[in-house]
N, C-alpha and C positions, 0 to 999 in steps of 0.2 A: 300486792307488794311487788316492787320492782326488784328484780334479781340480776345478779352478775354471774358470769360463767366461771371458767376455770382460773385457778391461781397459777402463778408463773414461777416455779422453783428454779428454772434455768436462769432467768434474769437475775434472781436473787443470789444464786450461786456465783454468778460472774462478778457481782458486787460485794460478795462476802457478807451479805445481809441475812439475818435469820428469817425463817418463814413465819412472819407475824403480820397482822393487819397493818401495823405501823410501817413495816418495810414495804408492803404492797402499795400503801398510799404514797410512798416516796418515788415510785416508778413513774416515768413520764406517760402522759396519755397516749393511747393507741400504740404502745410499744410492740415490736414484732413477736410472734409466737416462738421463733427460733426452732421450729420443727414443722414437719408436714402436718397439714390439717388432719390427715387420716390417723395420725398417731396421738392426737389430742383427745383425751377422754371427755365425754360429755358429763354434765352434772345432773341432768334430769330436772332442771329448774325452769323449763319452759322457754329456753332461749330461741328455739326454732319458731315457736308461736309468736314470741315477741318480735322477732325479725320480720315475719310475714305480716303481722299487724302493723308495725311501724312503716314498712314499705307500702302496704296498701293505703294507709292513711296519708303518707307523704305524696304518693302518686295522685290520689283523688283530690287532695288539697291543692297540689301544684297545677292540676288540670282544671281547677275551678269547679269540680263536680260537687264540692261541699266546702264548708268552712269549719275547721277544727277550732276548739276553744284554746286559749293559752295554756301552757303547761301548768302555770300557777294562776288559777282563775282569781279575778278580783271581785267577782260578783256571782250571784246564783246562776245556774245553767239556764240558757234560753232554749226555746223550742227548736231553734235552728241548730244549736250545738248538740242538743240531745238527738235530733234527727241525724246529724252528721256522724255522731258516734255509733248510732244504730246501724247506719249503712256500712261503716268500717267494720263493725263487729260481724255483720252478716256476710260480707264479702270475704273477710279474713277467715271466718269459720269454714266457708266453702273451700277456699284455697288450701287451707291447712288440711282439711279432710281429704281433699283431692290428692295432695302431696303424700299423705300417709296411706292412702288407699283404703281408708275406712273412716267411719264416723266415731270419733273418740268422745271423751267427756266434754271437750270444748272449754274446760275451765281455764286453761292457760291462755287461750285467746281472749276469753272474757276478762281475765285479770289484767291482760295487757291493755285492754280498752278502758275498763272501769276502775282499775286499781283494786284495793282490798275490798272484798265483799263476801257475803254468803251467797252461794250459787246453787241454782237448780237447773239442770240441763234442759235445753229445748228438745222437743220430740224429734227423734232421728228422721221421721217421715218427711220433714221439710226438705231434706237434702237427698234422701234415698233415690227418688226418681230422677234427680238431676245428675247424680254422679256418673252413671254410664254414658250420658250424652254430652258430658262437659267438653270433649274434644271435637264435637261436631261444629263446624263453622256456622251452621244455621241455628245454633242453640242460644245465640246472644239474647234474643228476646225472652226466651224462657228463663235464662239466668237472671235477667233483670227483674222479672216478675217474682222470682224466688227470693232474691236478696232485698227487694224493696221493703222499707220499714212498715208499709201498710199491710204486709203479708202476715195475717194473724196466726199462721202456722208456727211462727217463731214465738213459742210459748214459754221460754225459759224465764227464770226469775233471778233478779239481782237485787240484793238488799245490802245497804251500807253496813260496813263493819270496820272497826279499827282496834288495835291493841289498846288496853287500858293505859292510863298514864303510868310512867316509871317501868313499863315492860319494854324489853329490848330483844330484838331478834338477832341471833348469830347463826351464820352458816359456815359449813366447812365442806370442802371438796375431798372426797375419798380417793380421787385420782385412779379410779378403776373403770367405772362405767358399766351400765347394763343396757340391754335392749328392751325398751319399754314395750314395743309391739309383741315381742316374744313372751315377756312376762304376762301381759294381758291375755294373749291367746291361750297360754297354759291355764290361767285362772278360769277363763271362760270355758275351757274344755272340762275342767273339774266341775264347774258349776252345772254344765249340761249333764254330766254323769251322776252327780249327787244333788239334784235340785232341792230336795227337802232340807238336807243338811246345810246347803249353801244359803237357802232362804233364812234359816235360823241365824246363821252367822252374820249375814247381811243386816238382819234386823238389829242384832246386838251392836254391830259396828255403827249403824245409822243412829241408834239411840245414844250411843256414847259420843259420837261426833256432835250431835245436837246438844248434848249436855255441856260439851266443851264450849260451843258457840254461846250457849245461854249463860254460862258462867262468866265468859268474857264480857258479855253485854251487861250483866248484873254488876260486875266490878266497875265498868265504865260509868254506870249510873251512880254507884256509891262514891266514886271519886269526885263526882259533882255535888251530890247531896250531903256527903260527910267528908269534905276535903281534908280537914285536919286529922280526923281519925284514920282515914284511908292512908295518908302519908305516914302516920305513925306505925300502923300495922305493917305496911309494905317495908318500911325501913327496918323493923324488927325481924321480919321473916327473911329479908335479904341477907342477913348475917348468919342464917341457920340453914341446915339441910332439910328439905321437904320430907315429910308432910307436917312438920311443926307440931308434934304431939304435945310438947311441953310449953308451948307459948301460952301465956295467960293475958287476957284482955278484959276490958270493961264491957258493960252492956252495949254501949254505943258502937264499940269496935267489933263485937262478936260477929255480926253478919258479914263483915269484911273478911275476917279470918275464915269463917265458914265457907264463903265463896271461893277463897284461895284453895282451901282443902278440897272442895268439890271439883274445882278445875283440875287440880293435880290428880285426884283419883280418877276422874273421867278420862283423862288422857292416858293414864296407865292402863285403863280398860281398852282404849283404842289400840294401844300397842299390843296388848294380849291378844286381841282379835286378829291383828295383822300377823302376829307370830303363828297363831292357829291356822290362819289362811296359808301362810308359808308352808307349814307342815302338810296340810291336807292337799294342797294343790301342787306340792313339791316344787315350789318356786322360791327364790331367795328375796322375798319382799323385805324382811328384816333378818338377814343372815346372822348366825350365831356370833360371828366376829363383830358385827355391828352392835348386837345386843350387849356384848361386853363393853364396847366403847360408850354406848349410850348410857349404860348403868354407871360407868365411871363419871360421865358428865352429870348425871343426876345426883352424884355424891358431892358435887361442888355446892357450897353454900350459895343460896340465891337463885339456883336454877329450879324453875317450876316445871319445865318439861323439856324432853329431848327425844327426837325421833327421826324418822326418815320421811322426807317430803315426797309428794307426787306418788308415783307408782312404786317407790321404794327401790330395793336393789342396792348395788354398790356404787350409786351415783353421788350422794351427798348426805349430810345429816344437818339437823338444825337444833338449836337450843333457844329457849326463851327464858330470860333472866329478869329478876326483880332488881332494878337499878343497874346503871351502866358499870358499876364497880366490879361486878362478877365477870365481866368480859375477860380481864387479864387472867383470872383464875381458870376460866374455861380454856382459853388459848394455851395456858401452861399445861393443862391436861392433854390437849391435842398434841402439842409439840413433844410431850414425853411419852406418847403412846407408841409402842413398838410393833404391835400386831399388824397395823396398816397405817398408811399415810392419811393424815387428817389436816389439810391445809386451810387456813381461814380464807373467807371470801370478804370482799368489801361491801357486799349487799347489806342494806338496812331496810327496815319496814318503811312503807310509804303508803299513804291513802290515795295518792294521786294516780290518775290513769293516763290515757293518751292525750297529748296536747302539743301545740306548736310552741317553739322557743326560738328567739332571735339568737343567731349564732354568735353575736357580739355581746350578749348579755351575761350577767353573772350566773344565771340559771344554766346557760349553755356550758359554762366552765364546769359547773357541778355535774352535768350530764356526762361531759367528756371524762371527768374523773371516775364516774361510776362505771363507764364501759371500758376503762383502760386495759382490762384484762382480756378483752376479746381479741 
């Protein structure tokens, strides 16, 4: 999913516009930040990884080292485009790890390359030996061997994924910001101190995340095999607050309602695991202030899940709604929230990944609109 970073309350205040997605969309592309970069809070949505990935792809494409596919492909991927994306992925992963000083999950770089997908990280050993030697002028050949697509040490997994029809992603910036490396280091310290307890919690979290992904996939399949029933059930649930205990459906529609309920329940379990991890590792992955805000979002009809993306903390929140109509109600809940700032972002779900776009095309205009908040 492509993401956009911070909202711009300063520009809106100057124009007397409310802090809504409609107001943000009215701002001109690439408008100035009107403050020092050091004072702009990050959102934790992978903008640094997206920047490194796009810069890596742009340079390699410009220098003729590879040929990237168009941003909106008109045909199935070719072996050349697949190889090109693999090179960008491997180089960008290396650069991002080097910049952060550690080998992280790599998901944000992978998402910037491949778009929305289910991800399993590559084994860290592929980069571990190279990291200490990266600054050596004689290490160029070694770097090439590591990032080459033929290197079987890159054993990560990317499986296609998309939100089911009528599902919509909403994002809000909390305008506070957290240090992801600090959060991660504290969690890893707790994990080292309590390995048995951590292993149990990790297993529950992994199982719940898998259940979420499986429910999404099942709903996508039902939307195709039972299109009319799917549309009817989603339309009915979109008017009510989850988990829809009192919704009645026929036999043909029951698997769809059951999948919606399972998705909702699985994600509540994910959140419970994250709060437990917050408490045990003494880190604000889902702080109590955000728990109250997320619960308020969940009380809006048509919201199937609300949570903290990425490493959590005070960076951002997300909601997934059934049908577009819930957006205004969610934004109203954000604007009326007094405990913390929750400003909408213009980011939307997208299955597309890295690609080339003609700066004069309509797609380029859309991209410019999408990044106007940077």
